[in-house]
Every structure is written in C-alpha cells, then in structure tokens.
Short mmCIF file of the C-alpha atoms (twelve columns), coordinates in Angstrom:
data_MODEL
# 
_entry.id   MODEL 
# 
loop_
_atom_site.group_PDB 
_atom_site.id 
_atom_site.type_symbol 
_atom_site.label_atom_id 
_atom_site.label_alt_id 
_atom_site.label_comp_id 
_atom_site.label_asym_id 
_atom_site.label_seq_id 
_atom_site.Cartn_x 
_atom_site.Cartn_y 
_atom_site.Cartn_z 
_atom_site.pdbx_PDB_model_num 
ATOM 1   C CA . MET A 1   18.803  -14.522 -15.374 1 
ATOM 2   C CA . GLY A 2   15.689  -12.223 -14.761 1 
ATOM 3   C CA . VAL A 3   16.957  -9.591  -16.741 1 
ATOM 4   C CA . VAL A 4   17.568  -12.181 -19.772 1 
ATOM 5   C CA . ILE A 5   13.800  -13.324 -19.634 1 
ATOM 6   C CA . SER A 6   12.589  -9.650  -19.193 1 
ATOM 7   C CA . SER A 7   14.500  -8.726  -22.413 1 
ATOM 8   C CA . ILE A 8   13.519  -11.788 -24.217 1 
ATOM 9   C CA . VAL A 9   9.596   -11.253 -23.286 1 
ATOM 10  C CA . SER A 10  10.002  -7.275  -24.161 1 
ATOM 11  C CA . LYS A 11  11.372  -8.326  -27.692 1 
ATOM 12  C CA . ILE A 12  8.692   -10.636 -28.218 1 
ATOM 13  C CA . ILE A 13  6.029   -8.128  -27.172 1 
ATOM 14  C CA . GLU A 14  7.404   -5.283  -29.555 1 
ATOM 15  C CA . TYR A 15  7.551   -7.855  -32.458 1 
ATOM 16  C CA . ASN A 16  3.825   -8.875  -31.886 1 
ATOM 17  C CA . GLN A 17  2.878   -5.162  -31.739 1 
ATOM 18  C CA . ASN A 18  4.945   -4.360  -34.922 1 
ATOM 19  C CA . THR A 19  3.309   -7.237  -36.643 1 
ATOM 20  C CA . LYS A 20  0.000   -5.982  -35.821 1 
ATOM 21  C CA . ARG A 21  0.538   -2.499  -36.887 1 
ATOM 22  C CA . TYR A 22  1.830   -3.605  -40.271 1 
ATOM 23  C CA . LEU A 23  -1.038  -5.659  -40.843 1 
ATOM 24  C CA . TYR A 24  -3.332  -2.975  -39.603 1 
ATOM 25  C CA . GLU A 25  -1.725  -0.692  -42.277 1 
ATOM 26  C CA . LYS A 26  -1.998  -3.042  -45.079 1 
ATOM 27  C CA . LYS A 27  -5.599  -3.821  -44.227 1 
ATOM 28  C CA . GLU A 28  -6.658  -0.150  -44.054 1 
ATOM 29  C CA . GLU A 29  -6.292  0.292   -48.087 1 
ATOM 30  C CA . PRO A 30  -8.827  -2.311  -49.126 1 
ATOM 31  C CA . TYR A 31  -11.299 -1.481  -46.413 1 
ATOM 32  C CA . SER A 32  -10.993 2.343   -47.286 1 
ATOM 33  C CA . GLU A 33  -11.570 1.226   -50.860 1 
ATOM 34  C CA . PHE A 34  -14.761 -0.894  -49.970 1 
ATOM 35  C CA . ILE A 35  -16.108 2.497   -47.941 1 
ATOM 36  C CA . GLU A 36  -15.359 4.264   -50.837 1 
ATOM 37  C CA . MET A 37  -17.394 2.247   -53.288 1 
ATOM 38  C CA . VAL A 38  -20.125 2.112   -51.346 1 
ATOM 39  C CA . TYR A 39  -20.313 6.102   -51.071 1 
ATOM 40  C CA . LYS A 40  -19.716 5.987   -55.064 1 
ATOM 41  C CA . ILE A 41  -23.080 3.722   -55.196 1 
ATOM 42  C CA . GLN A 42  -25.159 5.876   -52.884 1 
ATOM 43  C CA . GLU A 43  -24.122 9.009   -54.867 1 
ATOM 44  C CA . ASN A 44  -25.129 7.239   -58.060 1 
ATOM 45  C CA . ALA A 45  -28.375 6.200   -56.551 1 
ATOM 46  C CA . LYS A 46  -29.128 9.823   -55.488 1 
ATOM 47  C CA . GLY A 47  -27.882 10.787  -59.129 1 
ATOM 48  C CA . THR A 48  -25.501 13.080  -58.078 1 
ATOM 49  C CA . LYS A 49  -22.524 11.103  -59.415 1 
ATOM 50  C CA . GLU A 50  -22.228 8.575   -62.118 1 
ATOM 51  C CA . TYR A 51  -20.772 5.202   -61.477 1 
ATOM 52  C CA . SER A 52  -20.983 3.253   -64.408 1 
ATOM 53  C CA . GLU A 53  -20.931 -0.867  -64.297 1 
ATOM 54  C CA . GLN A 54  -17.756 -1.270  -65.630 1 
ATOM 55  C CA . GLN A 55  -16.231 1.245   -62.924 1 
ATOM 56  C CA . MET A 56  -17.848 -0.749  -60.209 1 
ATOM 57  C CA . ILE A 57  -16.633 -3.956  -61.687 1 
ATOM 58  C CA . ASP A 58  -13.113 -2.649  -61.718 1 
ATOM 59  C CA . ASP A 59  -13.354 -1.539  -58.104 1 
ATOM 60  C CA . ILE A 60  -14.909 -4.633  -56.706 1 
ATOM 61  C CA . PHE A 61  -12.005 -6.848  -58.794 1 
ATOM 62  C CA . SER A 62  -9.331  -4.502  -57.112 1 
ATOM 63  C CA . PHE A 63  -10.771 -4.763  -53.726 1 
ATOM 64  C CA . SER A 64  -11.190 -8.574  -53.918 1 
ATOM 65  C CA . LYS A 65  -7.746  -8.636  -55.026 1 
ATOM 66  C CA . LYS A 66  -6.338  -6.588  -52.058 1 
ATOM 67  C CA . LEU A 67  -8.813  -8.273  -49.560 1 
ATOM 68  C CA . THR A 68  -7.514  -11.992 -50.247 1 
ATOM 69  C CA . LEU A 69  -4.101  -10.606 -49.386 1 
ATOM 70  C CA . TRP A 70  -4.856  -8.794  -46.278 1 
ATOM 71  C CA . GLY A 71  -8.076  -9.691  -45.116 1 
ATOM 72  C CA . SER A 72  -8.871  -12.018 -42.294 1 
ATOM 73  C CA . ASN A 73  -10.055 -15.457 -42.926 1 
ATOM 74  C CA . LYS A 74  -13.624 -14.295 -41.608 1 
ATOM 75  C CA . VAL A 75  -13.948 -11.217 -43.675 1 
ATOM 76  C CA . ILE A 76  -12.741 -13.218 -46.861 1 
ATOM 77  C CA . LYS A 77  -15.279 -16.007 -46.052 1 
ATOM 78  C CA . LYS A 78  -17.998 -13.341 -45.469 1 
ATOM 79  C CA . TRP A 79  -16.847 -11.377 -48.941 1 
ATOM 80  C CA . LEU A 80  -17.287 -14.619 -50.970 1 
ATOM 81  C CA . ILE A 81  -20.741 -15.526 -49.456 1 
ATOM 82  C CA . PHE A 82  -21.765 -11.899 -50.194 1 
ATOM 83  C CA . ARG A 83  -20.636 -12.036 -53.761 1 
ATOM 84  C CA . GLU A 84  -22.161 -15.443 -54.420 1 
ATOM 85  C CA . LYS A 85  -25.640 -14.318 -52.710 1 
ATOM 86  C CA . SER A 86  -25.507 -10.849 -54.587 1 
ATOM 87  C CA . GLN A 87  -25.398 -12.642 -58.005 1 
ATOM 88  C CA . LYS A 88  -28.730 -14.797 -57.032 1 
ATOM 89  C CA . GLU A 89  -31.469 -13.155 -59.040 1 
ATOM 90  C CA . ASN A 90  -34.194 -13.624 -56.274 1 
ATOM 91  C CA . ILE A 91  -32.363 -11.898 -53.302 1 
ATOM 92  C CA . THR A 92  -33.166 -8.900  -51.556 1 
ATOM 93  C CA . PRO A 93  -30.308 -6.354  -50.593 1 
ATOM 94  C CA . THR A 94  -31.498 -6.642  -46.897 1 
ATOM 95  C CA . ASP A 95  -31.040 -10.419 -47.076 1 
ATOM 96  C CA . ASN A 96  -27.639 -9.985  -48.668 1 
ATOM 97  C CA . LEU A 97  -26.495 -7.484  -45.642 1 
ATOM 98  C CA . PHE A 98  -27.131 -10.271 -43.084 1 
ATOM 99  C CA . LEU A 99  -24.797 -12.927 -43.808 1 
ATOM 100 C CA . ASN A 100 -23.899 -16.140 -42.079 1 
ATOM 101 C CA . PRO A 101 -20.985 -18.241 -42.777 1 
# 
C-alpha cells in the first residue's frame, strides 16, 4: 500500500514540475520580447538606433498577444493598467512605472 501511495505522490510531483517547466518556457518568449523592446526604446533615445513608432506598435501588439496567452493574471492586469495610463496625456513616465492594480 505504501509503495502505491508513494508512486502516486511521485507522479503528481513530477507532473507539477513538468507543468511549471512548460509554462516557464512559454512565458520566457514574451518577457524576452518586452525586455528587447525596452532596450530598443533606450537605443532610440540615445540616438544610436532608429526605432520607429510603427515598429514599436508592432512589437507591443505582438507582446500583448503572447502575454495574453502565457502571462499570469497579475502580470496581464498590470500590463492593461500600464497601457491605459500610458495613453493618457498628463501622465509622467515615473507615475506609469509604479502601478497599483
């Protein structure tokens, strides 16, 4: 009986670890895209590389789609708040950095 129970527990733990690993791999791509986008914006601000508004819109759209599929609920909510606040005219970048859901 003990062997059967430990085998079941072992399979459950292995399944949970595999699920976490799979989700981590899926989340890695949109998060990497976001970091890449931030660096493109910084390079554009320095004047070392051009990053057009259309390229930025395309990158944001791509990131949003992937985030919707693979992001956690908390991250998706923060992203939506960030997008809403960033579209307002009278908001400073510092205010947009510190979001409250």
